[in-house]
C-alpha positions as CSV (number, residue, x, y, z in Angstrom):
1,M,-3.8,21.0,-49.5
2,T,-2.9,20.6,-45.9
3,F,-4.8,18.7,-43.2
4,K,-4.9,19.7,-39.6
5,R,-5.2,17.0,-37.1
6,K,-7.5,17.9,-34.3
7,L,-6.4,17.3,-30.7
8,P,-8.5,14.8,-28.7
9,T,-11.1,16.5,-26.5
10,L,-11.3,15.9,-22.7
11,T,-14.2,13.6,-23.3
12,Q,-12.3,11.5,-25.8
13,C,-9.2,11.4,-23.6
14,H,-11.3,10.3,-20.6
15,R,-13.2,7.7,-22.6
16,W,-10.2,6.0,-24.1
17,L,-8.2,6.1,-20.9
18,G,-11.2,4.6,-19.1
19,L,-11.6,1.8,-21.7
20,T,-7.8,1.0,-21.6
21,L,-7.4,1.1,-17.8
22,S,-10.7,-0.4,-16.6
23,L,-9.6,-4.0,-16.2
24,W,-6.4,-2.9,-14.3
25,L,-8.3,-0.6,-12.1
26,L,-10.7,-3.4,-11.2
27,L,-7.9,-5.7,-10.4
28,M,-6.1,-3.1,-8.2
29,A,-9.3,-2.0,-6.5
30,V,-10.5,-5.5,-5.6
31,S,-7.1,-6.8,-4.4
32,G,-6.3,-3.6,-2.5
33,S,-9.6,-3.4,-0.7
34,I,-9.3,-7.0,0.5
35,L,-5.6,-6.5,1.5
36,L,-6.7,-3.6,3.8
37,Y,-8.0,-6.4,6.0
38,K,-5.3,-9.0,5.3
39,N,-4.6,-9.9,8.9
40,E,-8.3,-10.3,9.7
41,Y,-8.8,-12.4,6.5
42,L,-5.9,-14.7,7.3
43,S,-7.2,-15.2,10.9
44,W,-10.6,-16.1,9.4
45,Q,-9.2,-18.3,6.7
46,Y,-6.8,-20.1,9.1
47,P,-8.4,-20.3,12.6
48,Q,-5.2,-21.7,14.1
49,L,-3.8,-18.1,13.8
50,Q,-6.3,-16.8,16.3
51,L,-4.0,-16.6,19.3
52,A,-5.3,-15.3,22.7
53,E,-2.1,-13.3,23.3
54,P,0.7,-12.1,21.0
55,V,3.9,-14.0,21.0
56,T,6.3,-12.1,23.3
57,Q,9.6,-10.7,22.1
58,H,11.6,-13.1,24.3
59,Q,9.6,-16.1,22.9
60,A,10.1,-14.9,19.3
61,A,13.9,-14.4,19.9
62,K,14.3,-18.0,21.1
63,I,12.5,-19.3,17.9
64,L,14.6,-17.0,15.6
65,D,17.9,-18.4,16.9
66,H,17.1,-21.5,15.0
67,H,16.5,-19.7,11.7
68,H,19.3,-18.1,9.6
69,T,17.8,-17.1,6.2
70,G,15.0,-14.8,5.1
71,Y,13.3,-12.3,7.3
72,A,10.9,-12.2,10.2
73,L,7.9,-10.1,11.1
74,M,7.7,-9.5,14.9
75,P,4.3,-10.1,16.6
76,T,1.9,-7.2,17.1
77,H,-1.7,-7.0,18.6
78,D,-3.3,-7.3,15.1
79,R,-0.7,-9.9,14.0
80,P,-0.1,-11.9,17.2
81,W,2.0,-14.7,15.6
82,L,5.7,-14.8,14.7
83,E,6.0,-14.8,10.9
84,I,9.1,-16.0,9.1
85,V,9.6,-15.7,5.3
86,D,12.3,-17.8,3.7
87,T,14.2,-17.2,0.4
88,D,11.5,-19.1,-1.5
89,R,8.9,-16.7,-0.2
90,T,7.2,-19.3,1.9
91,H,5.6,-17.9,5.0
92,Y,5.8,-19.8,8.3
93,Y,3.7,-18.8,11.3
94,Y,4.7,-19.8,14.9
95,N,3.1,-19.7,18.3
96,A,4.7,-18.8,21.7
97,T,6.2,-22.3,22.1
98,G,7.7,-22.4,18.6
99,G,5.0,-24.6,17.3
100,L,4.3,-24.3,13.6
101,L,0.8,-23.0,13.1
102,L,0.7,-22.6,9.4
103,E,2.9,-22.8,6.3
104,R,1.9,-20.7,3.3
105,T,3.8,-21.4,0.0
106,Y,4.3,-18.8,-2.7
107,L,1.1,-18.4,-4.6
108,G,-0.4,-21.2,-2.5
109,D,-3.6,-19.4,-1.6
110,L,-5.8,-16.5,-2.6
111,T,-4.0,-14.1,-0.2
112,S,-0.7,-14.8,-1.8
113,W,-2.1,-14.2,-5.3
114,L,-3.7,-11.0,-4.3
115,V,-0.5,-9.7,-2.7
116,E,1.7,-10.5,-5.7
117,L,-0.8,-9.2,-8.2
118,H,-1.2,-5.9,-6.3
119,H,2.5,-5.4,-5.8
120,D,4.0,-6.3,-9.2
121,L,1.5,-8.2,-11.4
122,L,3.6,-11.4,-10.8
123,L,6.2,-9.8,-13.1
124,K,8.7,-8.6,-10.4
125,E,10.6,-5.4,-11.4
126,L,8.9,-5.3,-14.9
127,G,5.6,-5.4,-13.2
128,K,6.4,-2.5,-11.0
129,D,7.5,-0.5,-14.0
130,I,4.2,-1.3,-15.7
131,L,2.2,-0.4,-12.6
132,G,4.0,3.0,-12.4
133,V,3.0,3.8,-16.0
134,L,-0.6,2.7,-15.4
135,G,-0.7,4.7,-12.2
136,I,0.3,7.9,-14.0
137,A,-2.3,7.2,-16.7
138,S,-5.0,6.6,-14.0
139,L,-4.3,10.0,-12.5
140,A,-4.8,11.5,-15.9
141,L,-8.0,9.5,-16.2
142,I,-9.6,10.9,-13.0
143,I,-8.3,14.5,-13.6
144,T,-9.8,14.5,-17.2
145,G,-13.0,13.1,-15.8
146,L,-13.3,15.9,-13.1
147,A,-12.4,18.5,-15.7
148,R,-15.0,17.1,-18.2
149,W,-17.7,17.2,-15.5
150,W,-16.9,20.6,-13.9
151,P,-20.0,22.9,-14.5
152,R,-19.3,26.2,-16.1
153,Q,-21.6,27.9,-13.7
154,G,-20.1,26.4,-10.6
155,V,-20.7,23.3,-8.6
156,S,-24.2,22.7,-7.3
157,L,-26.2,19.8,-5.9
158,R,-28.2,19.7,-9.1
159,A,-25.1,18.9,-11.0
160,L,-24.7,15.7,-8.8
161,T,-28.3,14.6,-9.1
162,V,-28.8,10.8,-9.7
163,R,-32.2,9.7,-11.1
164,F,-32.6,6.0,-10.7
165,Y,-34.0,3.8,-13.5
166,N,-33.5,0.2,-14.3
167,P,-30.0,0.1,-15.8
168,F,-31.1,-2.5,-18.3
169,S,-33.9,-0.2,-19.6
170,R,-33.6,2.5,-22.2
171,R,-33.5,5.2,-19.6
172,G,-30.9,3.3,-17.6
173,M,-28.1,5.1,-19.5
174,Q,-29.1,8.2,-17.6
175,T,-28.7,6.4,-14.2
176,L,-25.4,4.9,-15.3
177,W,-24.0,8.3,-16.4
178,Q,-25.2,10.2,-13.4
179,S,-24.0,7.6,-10.9
180,H,-20.6,7.5,-12.6
181,R,-20.4,11.3,-12.3
182,F,-21.6,11.3,-8.7
183,I,-19.1,8.7,-7.5
184,G,-16.2,10.3,-9.4
185,V,-16.8,13.8,-8.0
186,V,-17.9,13.0,-4.4
187,L,-15.1,10.5,-3.8
188,F,-12.4,12.2,-5.9
189,I,-10.1,13.0,-3.0
190,P,-10.0,9.4,-1.6
191,I,-9.6,8.1,-5.2
192,F,-6.7,10.6,-5.8
193,I,-5.0,9.6,-2.5
194,G,-5.2,5.9,-3.3
195,L,-3.9,6.3,-6.9
196,S,-1.3,8.9,-6.2
197,T,0.3,7.1,-3.2
198,G,0.2,3.8,-5.1
199,T,2.0,5.4,-8.0
200,A,4.5,7.1,-5.8
201,V,5.3,3.7,-4.1
202,M,6.2,2.4,-7.6
203,Y,8.6,5.3,-8.0
204,A,9.9,5.3,-4.4
205,A,13.5,6.1,-5.2
206,P,13.0,9.2,-7.5
207,V,10.1,10.4,-5.3
208,K,12.4,10.3,-2.3
209,S,15.2,12.0,-4.1
210,F,12.9,14.8,-5.2
211,L,11.5,15.3,-1.7
212,V,14.9,15.4,-0.1
213,A,16.1,18.0,-2.7
214,V,13.0,20.1,-2.0
215,L,13.0,19.6,1.8
216,P,16.6,19.1,2.8
217,F,16.1,20.5,6.3
218,Q,17.3,18.5,9.3
219,S,16.6,18.7,13.0
220,K,19.0,21.0,15.0
221,N,19.3,18.3,17.6
222,N,20.6,15.9,15.0
223,Q,23.2,14.1,17.1
224,P,24.6,10.8,15.9
225,H,24.0,7.8,18.1
226,Q,26.9,6.4,20.1
227,L,27.7,2.9,19.0
228,I,27.8,0.4,21.9
229,N,30.9,-1.4,20.6
230,E,31.8,-3.0,23.9
231,V,28.7,-5.2,23.7
232,T,28.8,-8.4,21.6
233,A,25.3,-9.6,20.7
234,K,25.5,-13.3,19.9
235,N,21.8,-14.1,19.7
236,W,18.6,-12.4,18.8
237,Q,17.5,-11.5,22.3
238,Q,20.8,-9.7,22.9
239,R,20.5,-7.9,19.6
240,L,17.0,-6.8,20.4
241,D,18.2,-5.5,23.8
242,V,21.0,-3.5,22.2
243,A,18.5,-2.1,19.7
244,Q,16.1,-1.1,22.5
245,Q,19.0,0.7,24.3
246,T,20.1,2.5,21.2
247,L,16.6,3.6,20.1
248,P,14.5,3.5,23.3
249,T,11.3,4.9,21.8
250,T,11.0,2.2,19.2
251,D,9.8,-1.4,18.8
252,A,11.4,-4.0,16.7
253,R,9.2,-4.9,13.7
254,L,11.2,-6.6,11.0
255,L,14.4,-8.7,11.4
256,Y,16.7,-9.6,8.6
257,L,18.1,-13.0,9.7
258,E,21.2,-13.2,7.5
259,E,22.8,-9.8,7.9
260,P,21.8,-9.5,10.9
261,R,19.7,-6.3,10.9
262,I,16.8,-5.0,12.8
263,R,14.1,-2.5,11.6
264,L,12.3,-0.6,14.2
265,K,9.2,1.7,14.5
266,H,8.9,4.8,16.7
267,H,5.8,4.7,18.8
268,D,4.3,7.7,16.9
269,E,5.7,6.7,13.5
270,W,3.2,6.1,10.7
271,H,5.0,3.4,8.8
272,P,3.8,0.0,10.1
273,N,7.4,-1.5,10.1
274,G,9.2,1.8,10.8
275,R,12.2,3.2,8.9
276,N,14.8,3.0,11.6
277,Y,17.6,0.4,11.4
278,V,20.2,-1.1,13.7
279,N,22.9,-3.2,12.0
280,F,25.3,-5.7,13.5
281,S,28.7,-6.8,12.3
282,D,29.8,-10.4,11.8
283,T,31.3,-10.4,15.2
284,G,28.0,-9.2,16.8
285,T,29.0,-5.6,17.6
286,L,26.7,-2.7,16.7
287,S,28.0,-1.3,13.4
288,E,25.4,1.2,12.2
289,V,22.3,3.0,13.4
290,T,19.8,4.9,11.2
291,N,17.1,7.0,13.0
292,T,14.6,8.4,10.6
293,R,14.1,11.5,12.8
294,H,17.7,12.4,12.1
295,T,17.3,12.3,8.3
296,P,16.2,15.2,6.0
297,L,12.6,16.3,6.2
298,G,12.0,15.2,2.6
299,N,13.0,11.6,3.6
300,Q,10.6,11.7,6.5
301,V,7.8,12.9,4.2
302,S,8.5,10.1,1.7
303,N,8.2,7.6,4.5
304,T,4.5,8.6,5.0
305,I,3.5,7.7,1.4
306,Y,3.3,3.9,2.0
307,P,1.3,4.3,5.3
308,L,-1.1,6.6,3.6
309,H,-1.6,4.0,0.8
310,V,-2.2,1.0,3.1
311,A,-4.2,3.0,5.8
312,A,-1.6,2.2,8.5
313,M,-2.4,5.5,10.2
314,G,-5.5,7.4,11.1
315,G,-7.4,4.5,12.7
316,W,-10.7,3.0,11.4
317,L,-11.8,6.4,10.0
318,Y,-9.0,6.7,7.5
319,Q,-9.1,3.0,6.7
320,L,-12.8,3.6,5.7
321,V,-11.7,6.5,3.4
322,I,-9.2,4.2,1.6
323,L,-11.8,1.4,1.5
324,L,-14.3,3.9,-0.2
325,S,-11.6,4.7,-2.8
326,G,-11.3,1.0,-3.6
327,I,-15.1,0.6,-3.8
328,A,-15.3,3.7,-6.1
329,L,-12.6,2.3,-8.4
330,I,-14.7,-0.8,-8.7
331,L,-18.0,1.0,-9.5
332,L,-16.5,3.6,-11.8
333,P,-15.1,1.2,-14.4
334,V,-18.3,-0.9,-14.3
335,S,-20.7,2.0,-14.7
336,G,-18.4,3.6,-17.3
337,I,-18.1,0.5,-19.5
338,W,-21.8,-0.3,-19.1
339,F,-22.7,3.2,-20.2
340,Y,-20.4,3.0,-23.2
341,A,-21.6,-0.4,-24.2
342,K,-25.3,0.7,-24.1
343,R,-24.5,3.8,-26.1
344,W,-22.6,1.8,-28.7
345,Q,-25.5,-0.7,-28.9
346,R,-28.0,2.1,-29.4
347,T,-25.8,3.7,-32.0
348,T,-25.3,0.5,-34.1
349,H,-29.0,-0.4,-34.0
350,S,-30.4,3.1,-34.7
């Protein structure tokens, strides 16, 4: 006698994926939604960061000449302070005169915990590997959910109806199920964008390699930048000046203090810190320039994944879309587990 093992149905796959991933989805959704407004939250939590005007590039350069390790985030309108992060991952915030406004140690406040949990679960590279696997599983979760719901006779408003009853009552199961279905279908695209881009960030290198292989095209005007070897940049202001001359349509966003190296953003570039680099040798001469516009199209496409995930483009409207995806990923696990618990309770007591 032989026994045939039945494959799990869509409903079973969706249910067990949901039960397995619910806690992780809640953690990612809550932390990610708050981090969308990280700068505003920091300014509210630490009023001393509320500067009337951003620190200028010249003022920042003078401060940076006294620091030689870690990296620095240059001031912007939404982040008006100069921020330096040392090798111990402690963040220092400075005003225009070089006065220390704030020192935030690693895991020293809620913001630091949220950042580290969202980025790698406090497990560094292992955490990123785990997040990648969970991200793929979460995509399977939402796809099976959509496939499980999809009406055989086509989508209609009736299929998205939600009848509201007290969720603690016997008929509350109907409200929980219908609201779960409504949120998952109506906000499927924002949810998919949030989960797919977050997963792609965890697999940045292979995703970039794939996109470059598929889209290897480069601009016909791809001319290498001439290196200004005759200029010796001995301090940060001189390095910033050379970088501006080399890539005149960019602004310096991230400075690596030990190398030294400058990361720049084109004015119309989506990535908040840009993907353009100007490197200097030990003697202070310009040694290498990387302009993202002169790289394969696949590389430029890969550089849009992170901005899409953190809503660094599209203004307040797209930021609202990503926020809705975060809210949905809070409500879906809660309604799904609540529904499952009520059904299990009813089954065991019947």
